[in-house]
Short mmCIF file of the C-alpha atoms (twelve columns), coordinates in Angstrom:
data_MODEL
# 
_entry.id   MODEL 
# 
loop_
_atom_site.group_PDB 
_atom_site.id 
_atom_site.type_symbol 
_atom_site.label_atom_id 
_atom_site.label_alt_id 
_atom_site.label_comp_id 
_atom_site.label_asym_id 
_atom_site.label_seq_id 
_atom_site.Cartn_x 
_atom_site.Cartn_y 
_atom_site.Cartn_z 
_atom_site.pdbx_PDB_model_num 
ATOM 1   C CA . MET A 1   52.966 -9.780  -64.838 1 
ATOM 2   C CA . SER A 2   51.609 -8.435  -61.390 1 
ATOM 3   C CA . ASN A 3   51.518 -5.297  -59.578 1 
ATOM 4   C CA . VAL A 4   52.371 -5.442  -55.667 1 
ATOM 5   C CA . GLY A 5   52.178 -2.539  -53.608 1 
ATOM 6   C CA . ASN A 6   54.039 0.199   -55.561 1 
ATOM 7   C CA . SER A 7   55.774 -2.159  -57.681 1 
ATOM 8   C CA . THR A 8   54.314 -2.680  -61.286 1 
ATOM 9   C CA . ASN A 9   54.785 -4.971  -63.968 1 
ATOM 10  C CA . ILE A 10  56.858 -7.443  -61.997 1 
ATOM 11  C CA . LEU A 11  57.073 -11.169 -62.455 1 
ATOM 12  C CA . TRP A 12  57.776 -13.931 -60.068 1 
ATOM 13  C CA . HIS A 13  60.921 -16.029 -61.435 1 
ATOM 14  C CA . ASP A 14  60.940 -19.661 -60.178 1 
ATOM 15  C CA . CYS A 15  63.989 -21.637 -59.663 1 
ATOM 16  C CA . PRO A 16  64.417 -25.313 -60.063 1 
ATOM 17  C CA . ILE A 17  66.196 -25.729 -56.806 1 
ATOM 18  C CA . GLN A 18  63.169 -25.354 -54.128 1 
ATOM 19  C CA . LYS A 19  62.861 -25.368 -50.339 1 
ATOM 20  C CA . GLN A 20  62.628 -29.082 -50.009 1 
ATOM 21  C CA . ASP A 21  66.029 -29.292 -51.911 1 
ATOM 22  C CA . ARG A 22  67.668 -26.891 -49.722 1 
ATOM 23  C CA . GLN A 23  66.287 -28.547 -46.700 1 
ATOM 24  C CA . GLN A 24  67.553 -31.956 -47.624 1 
ATOM 25  C CA . LEU A 25  70.985 -30.396 -48.151 1 
ATOM 26  C CA . LEU A 26  70.848 -29.070 -44.801 1 
ATOM 27  C CA . GLN A 27  69.344 -32.006 -43.134 1 
ATOM 28  C CA . GLN A 28  66.839 -29.605 -41.107 1 
ATOM 29  C CA . LYS A 29  63.680 -27.633 -42.013 1 
ATOM 30  C CA . GLY A 30  63.699 -23.789 -42.167 1 
ATOM 31  C CA . CYS A 31  61.324 -22.009 -39.639 1 
ATOM 32  C CA . VAL A 32  61.250 -18.825 -37.507 1 
ATOM 33  C CA . ILE A 33  61.380 -18.774 -33.815 1 
ATOM 34  C CA . TRP A 34  60.267 -15.506 -32.936 1 
ATOM 35  C CA . LEU A 35  61.313 -14.122 -29.483 1 
ATOM 36  C CA . THR A 36  59.051 -11.168 -28.289 1 
ATOM 37  C CA . GLY A 37  59.065 -9.311  -24.803 1 
ATOM 38  C CA . LEU A 38  59.964 -6.133  -23.300 1 
ATOM 39  C CA . SER A 39  63.222 -4.317  -23.583 1 
ATOM 40  C CA . GLY A 40  65.769 -5.755  -20.816 1 
ATOM 41  C CA . SER A 41  63.657 -8.987  -20.882 1 
ATOM 42  C CA . GLY A 42  66.791 -11.252 -21.825 1 
ATOM 43  C CA . LYS A 43  65.588 -12.037 -25.553 1 
ATOM 44  C CA . SER A 44  69.185 -11.662 -26.774 1 
ATOM 45  C CA . THR A 45  70.676 -13.778 -24.161 1 
ATOM 46  C CA . ILE A 46  68.186 -16.377 -24.766 1 
ATOM 47  C CA . ALA A 47  68.591 -16.339 -28.742 1 
ATOM 48  C CA . CYS A 48  72.188 -16.776 -28.406 1 
ATOM 49  C CA . ALA A 49  71.633 -19.792 -26.139 1 
ATOM 50  C CA . LEU A 50  69.492 -21.221 -28.644 1 
ATOM 51  C CA . SER A 51  71.670 -20.766 -31.493 1 
ATOM 52  C CA . ARG A 52  74.781 -22.085 -29.590 1 
ATOM 53  C CA . SER A 53  72.444 -25.303 -28.777 1 
ATOM 54  C CA . LEU A 54  71.501 -25.678 -32.471 1 
ATOM 55  C CA . HIS A 55  75.076 -25.121 -33.586 1 
ATOM 56  C CA . SER A 56  76.481 -27.952 -31.339 1 
ATOM 57  C CA . ARG A 57  73.909 -30.196 -33.093 1 
ATOM 58  C CA . GLY A 58  75.056 -29.365 -36.398 1 
ATOM 59  C CA . LYS A 59  72.198 -27.259 -37.303 1 
ATOM 60  C CA . LEU A 60  72.212 -24.170 -39.198 1 
ATOM 61  C CA . SER A 61  70.626 -21.086 -37.478 1 
ATOM 62  C CA . TYR A 62  70.886 -17.236 -37.741 1 
ATOM 63  C CA . ILE A 63  69.563 -14.530 -35.304 1 
ATOM 64  C CA . LEU A 64  68.029 -11.388 -36.460 1 
ATOM 65  C CA . ASP A 65  68.368 -9.047  -33.427 1 
ATOM 66  C CA . GLY A 66  66.400 -5.884  -33.476 1 
ATOM 67  C CA . ASP A 67  69.126 -3.702  -32.524 1 
ATOM 68  C CA . ASN A 68  71.726 -5.335  -35.089 1 
ATOM 69  C CA . ILE A 69  68.953 -4.979  -37.701 1 
ATOM 70  C CA . ARG A 70  68.662 -1.240  -37.099 1 
ATOM 71  C CA . HIS A 71  72.469 -0.829  -37.654 1 
ATOM 72  C CA . GLY A 72  71.857 -1.458  -41.290 1 
ATOM 73  C CA . LEU A 73  68.618 -2.649  -43.267 1 
ATOM 74  C CA . ASN A 74  66.322 -0.560  -41.026 1 
ATOM 75  C CA . HIS A 75  68.712 2.406   -40.262 1 
ATOM 76  C CA . ASP A 76  66.260 4.615   -41.759 1 
ATOM 77  C CA . LEU A 77  63.370 3.772   -39.278 1 
ATOM 78  C CA . SER A 78  62.479 5.757   -36.074 1 
ATOM 79  C CA . PHE A 79  60.668 4.279   -33.023 1 
ATOM 80  C CA . ARG A 80  57.260 5.947   -33.926 1 
ATOM 81  C CA . ALA A 81  54.373 3.442   -34.248 1 
ATOM 82  C CA . GLU A 82  54.254 3.509   -38.007 1 
ATOM 83  C CA . ASP A 83  57.994 2.771   -38.080 1 
ATOM 84  C CA . ARG A 84  57.904 0.285   -35.600 1 
ATOM 85  C CA . SER A 85  55.414 -1.498  -37.700 1 
ATOM 86  C CA . GLU A 86  57.572 -1.107  -40.735 1 
ATOM 87  C CA . ASN A 87  60.569 -2.381  -38.801 1 
ATOM 88  C CA . ILE A 88  58.612 -5.631  -37.949 1 
ATOM 89  C CA . ARG A 89  57.366 -6.115  -41.389 1 
ATOM 90  C CA . ARG A 90  60.726 -5.807  -42.852 1 
ATOM 91  C CA . ILE A 91  62.312 -8.460  -40.552 1 
ATOM 92  C CA . GLY A 92  59.443 -10.736 -41.027 1 
ATOM 93  C CA . GLU A 93  59.789 -10.797 -44.678 1 
ATOM 94  C CA . VAL A 94  63.642 -11.471 -44.147 1 
ATOM 95  C CA . ALA A 95  62.892 -14.109 -41.630 1 
ATOM 96  C CA . LYS A 96  60.374 -15.648 -44.004 1 
ATOM 97  C CA . LEU A 97  63.439 -15.720 -46.626 1 
ATOM 98  C CA . PHE A 98  65.811 -17.386 -43.942 1 
ATOM 99  C CA . ALA A 99  63.140 -19.858 -43.408 1 
ATOM 100 C CA . ASP A 100 62.883 -20.615 -47.428 1 
ATOM 101 C CA . ALA A 101 66.481 -20.978 -47.486 1 
ATOM 102 C CA . GLY A 102 66.164 -23.882 -44.863 1 
ATOM 103 C CA . VAL A 103 67.601 -22.162 -42.129 1 
ATOM 104 C CA . ILE A 104 66.394 -21.956 -38.596 1 
ATOM 105 C CA . CYS A 105 65.787 -18.379 -38.330 1 
ATOM 106 C CA . ILE A 106 65.628 -16.671 -34.504 1 
ATOM 107 C CA . THR A 107 64.374 -13.246 -34.044 1 
ATOM 108 C CA . SER A 108 65.189 -11.296 -30.988 1 
ATOM 109 C CA . LEU A 109 62.604 -8.448  -31.177 1 
ATOM 110 C CA . ILE A 110 60.482 -6.202  -28.792 1 
ATOM 111 C CA . SER A 111 57.645 -6.390  -31.566 1 
ATOM 112 C CA . PRO A 112 55.269 -4.826  -29.351 1 
ATOM 113 C CA . TYR A 113 52.148 -4.913  -31.374 1 
ATOM 114 C CA . GLN A 114 49.980 -8.111  -31.728 1 
ATOM 115 C CA . LYS A 115 48.887 -7.149  -35.249 1 
ATOM 116 C CA . ASP A 116 52.342 -7.007  -36.504 1 
ATOM 117 C CA . ARG A 117 53.455 -10.320 -35.040 1 
ATOM 118 C CA . ASP A 118 50.310 -11.927 -36.560 1 
ATOM 119 C CA . ALA A 119 51.102 -10.532 -39.994 1 
ATOM 120 C CA . CYS A 120 54.606 -12.024 -39.773 1 
ATOM 121 C CA . ARG A 121 53.051 -15.392 -38.522 1 
ATOM 122 C CA . ALA A 122 50.830 -15.058 -41.660 1 
ATOM 123 C CA . LEU A 123 53.856 -15.069 -44.084 1 
ATOM 124 C CA . LEU A 124 54.868 -18.668 -43.289 1 
ATOM 125 C CA . PRO A 125 53.176 -22.007 -43.600 1 
ATOM 126 C CA . LYS A 126 51.293 -23.339 -40.754 1 
ATOM 127 C CA . GLY A 127 53.446 -24.274 -37.985 1 
ATOM 128 C CA . ASP A 128 56.784 -22.658 -39.289 1 
ATOM 129 C CA . PHE A 129 56.186 -19.632 -36.898 1 
ATOM 130 C CA . ILE A 130 57.238 -20.329 -33.456 1 
ATOM 131 C CA . GLU A 131 56.125 -17.603 -31.053 1 
ATOM 132 C CA . VAL A 132 58.286 -17.342 -27.716 1 
ATOM 133 C CA . PHE A 133 57.095 -14.858 -25.290 1 
ATOM 134 C CA . ILE A 134 59.710 -13.727 -22.864 1 
ATOM 135 C CA . ASP A 135 57.052 -12.670 -19.943 1 
ATOM 136 C CA . VAL A 136 59.089 -10.428 -17.595 1 
ATOM 137 C CA . PRO A 137 57.227 -7.815  -15.764 1 
ATOM 138 C CA . LEU A 138 57.847 -4.228  -16.436 1 
ATOM 139 C CA . GLN A 139 59.584 -3.511  -12.835 1 
ATOM 140 C CA . VAL A 140 61.956 -6.095  -13.193 1 
ATOM 141 C CA . CYS A 141 63.058 -4.986  -16.748 1 
ATOM 142 C CA . GLU A 142 63.080 -1.398  -15.560 1 
ATOM 143 C CA . ALA A 143 65.443 -2.462  -12.518 1 
ATOM 144 C CA . ARG A 144 67.639 -4.154  -14.908 1 
ATOM 145 C CA . ASP A 145 67.791 -1.413  -17.356 1 
ATOM 146 C CA . PRO A 146 71.000 -3.002  -19.101 1 
ATOM 147 C CA . LYS A 147 71.281 -0.024  -21.740 1 
ATOM 148 C CA . GLY A 148 69.982 2.868   -19.486 1 
ATOM 149 C CA . LEU A 149 66.774 3.172   -21.586 1 
ATOM 150 C CA . TYR A 150 64.221 2.965   -19.141 1 
ATOM 151 C CA . LYS A 151 66.130 5.741   -17.002 1 
ATOM 152 C CA . LEU A 152 66.124 8.061   -19.975 1 
ATOM 153 C CA . ALA A 153 62.405 7.275   -20.721 1 
ATOM 154 C CA . ARG A 154 61.313 8.091   -17.362 1 
ATOM 155 C CA . ALA A 155 63.294 11.441  -17.687 1 
ATOM 156 C CA . GLY A 156 61.700 12.445  -20.882 1 
ATOM 157 C CA . LYS A 157 64.681 12.061  -23.094 1 
ATOM 158 C CA . ILE A 158 63.195 9.211   -25.082 1 
ATOM 159 C CA . LYS A 159 59.632 9.211   -26.339 1 
ATOM 160 C CA . GLY A 160 57.587 6.129   -27.347 1 
ATOM 161 C CA . PHE A 161 59.325 3.770   -25.310 1 
ATOM 162 C CA . THR A 162 57.649 0.505   -24.799 1 
ATOM 163 C CA . GLY A 163 56.235 0.013   -21.443 1 
ATOM 164 C CA . ILE A 164 56.683 3.594   -20.487 1 
ATOM 165 C CA . ASP A 165 54.544 5.658   -22.938 1 
ATOM 166 C CA . ASP A 166 54.001 3.079   -25.737 1 
ATOM 167 C CA . PRO A 167 52.084 -0.103  -25.133 1 
ATOM 168 C CA . TYR A 168 53.443 -3.546  -25.302 1 
ATOM 169 C CA . GLU A 169 50.703 -6.259  -26.188 1 
ATOM 170 C CA . PRO A 170 51.389 -9.665  -24.877 1 
ATOM 171 C CA . PRO A 171 50.755 -12.654 -27.326 1 
ATOM 172 C CA . CYS A 172 47.158 -13.685 -27.404 1 
ATOM 173 C CA . SER A 173 48.360 -17.481 -28.211 1 
ATOM 174 C CA . CYS A 174 52.073 -18.225 -28.510 1 
ATOM 175 C CA . GLU A 175 53.755 -21.627 -28.825 1 
ATOM 176 C CA . PHE A 176 56.033 -20.812 -25.712 1 
ATOM 177 C CA . ARG A 177 55.685 -18.566 -22.607 1 
ATOM 178 C CA . PHE A 178 58.618 -18.220 -20.531 1 
ATOM 179 C CA . SER A 179 58.426 -16.086 -17.107 1 
ATOM 180 C CA . TYR A 180 61.667 -15.680 -15.115 1 
ATOM 181 C CA . SER A 181 63.303 -13.208 -12.629 1 
ATOM 182 C CA . PHE A 182 66.706 -11.849 -12.209 1 
ATOM 183 C CA . GLN A 183 68.492 -13.107 -8.962  1 
ATOM 184 C CA . LYS A 184 70.466 -10.211 -7.267  1 
ATOM 185 C CA . THR A 185 73.669 -11.007 -6.182  1 
ATOM 186 C CA . GLY A 186 75.542 -8.159  -4.427  1 
ATOM 187 C CA . ALA A 187 75.115 -5.156  -6.883  1 
ATOM 188 C CA . PHE A 188 72.830 -5.773  -9.548  1 
ATOM 189 C CA . ILE A 189 74.690 -8.936  -11.203 1 
ATOM 190 C CA . LEU A 190 72.302 -10.887 -13.037 1 
ATOM 191 C CA . GLN A 191 71.551 -14.682 -13.381 1 
ATOM 192 C CA . ILE A 192 68.639 -15.430 -15.542 1 
ATOM 193 C CA . VAL A 193 66.036 -18.060 -14.052 1 
ATOM 194 C CA . LEU A 194 63.203 -19.377 -16.148 1 
ATOM 195 C CA . GLN A 195 59.883 -20.969 -15.237 1 
ATOM 196 C CA . GLN A 196 57.511 -22.534 -17.783 1 
ATOM 197 C CA . LYS A 197 54.288 -23.844 -16.436 1 
ATOM 198 C CA . GLY A 198 55.655 -24.551 -13.050 1 
ATOM 199 C CA . SER A 199 58.410 -26.754 -14.144 1 
ATOM 200 C CA . GLY A 200 61.020 -25.234 -11.895 1 
ATOM 201 C CA . CYS A 201 64.040 -22.959 -12.620 1 
ATOM 202 C CA . LYS A 202 65.640 -22.911 -15.996 1 
ATOM 203 C CA . SER A 203 68.872 -21.548 -17.207 1 
ATOM 204 C CA . PRO A 204 68.829 -19.901 -20.783 1 
ATOM 205 C CA . SER A 205 70.464 -23.115 -21.984 1 
ATOM 206 C CA . ASP A 206 67.588 -25.167 -20.343 1 
ATOM 207 C CA . MET A 207 64.900 -22.829 -21.918 1 
ATOM 208 C CA . ALA A 208 66.779 -23.492 -25.435 1 
ATOM 209 C CA . GLU A 209 66.540 -27.406 -24.846 1 
ATOM 210 C CA . ILE A 210 62.735 -26.959 -24.339 1 
ATOM 211 C CA . VAL A 211 62.458 -25.294 -27.683 1 
ATOM 212 C CA . ILE A 212 64.901 -27.591 -29.447 1 
ATOM 213 C CA . SER A 213 62.808 -30.628 -28.131 1 
ATOM 214 C CA . TYR A 214 59.771 -28.940 -29.709 1 
ATOM 215 C CA . LEU A 215 61.633 -28.707 -32.878 1 
ATOM 216 C CA . GLU A 216 62.617 -32.192 -32.794 1 
ATOM 217 C CA . GLU A 217 59.252 -33.540 -32.033 1 
ATOM 218 C CA . ASN A 218 57.770 -31.537 -35.103 1 
ATOM 219 C CA . GLY A 219 60.319 -32.762 -37.332 1 
ATOM 220 C CA . TYR A 220 62.393 -29.542 -37.864 1 
ATOM 221 C CA . LEU A 221 65.823 -31.122 -37.215 1 
ATOM 222 C CA . ARG A 222 65.706 -33.530 -39.995 1 
ATOM 223 C CA . ALA A 223 64.997 -33.069 -43.666 1 
# 
């Protein structure tokens, strides 16, 4: 029996079917691909491109999108700093469960604070947390403003908005760092272009292939 947080007299119950058995069934290894960046940086678009590419290879993935999670599990949380941390803590724990099930879990979250991302990394075995920083300048994200949130924040109608009156702390050491711009055609119709360490322009699908190559090289796409 043990006490964890506010829970007392609890006992961990082991099951004979373990992570390795589930991975053998799925013919893949569970891990977490953590996409982080400012609002409007294209995280959700990239997450979907990555999920599609994995699906086409017969690999099981699941996206934990920040807005989607706040429709259910985390609907009780605000955007105050302490609630932002709790939001990330809960999602980190859920992502850990998906990885333990053998699923490739893709998170799409602003996750602005370094300590919270580090805490999620610490939940997983070494190598199973793959952090992808979508590095887009604030002025580009604000020019896009796909949800109109930056405009509301500038008008003082949204408080504690990341990049305006709440900080974003870029990752200190991430597995991938993609920087890109949005090309304007006519009105602000957007085409995503990515660059990784001078490797030239990349589409979201190209970026997904780079991450998938990493998964292949590190044994995550086989049991």
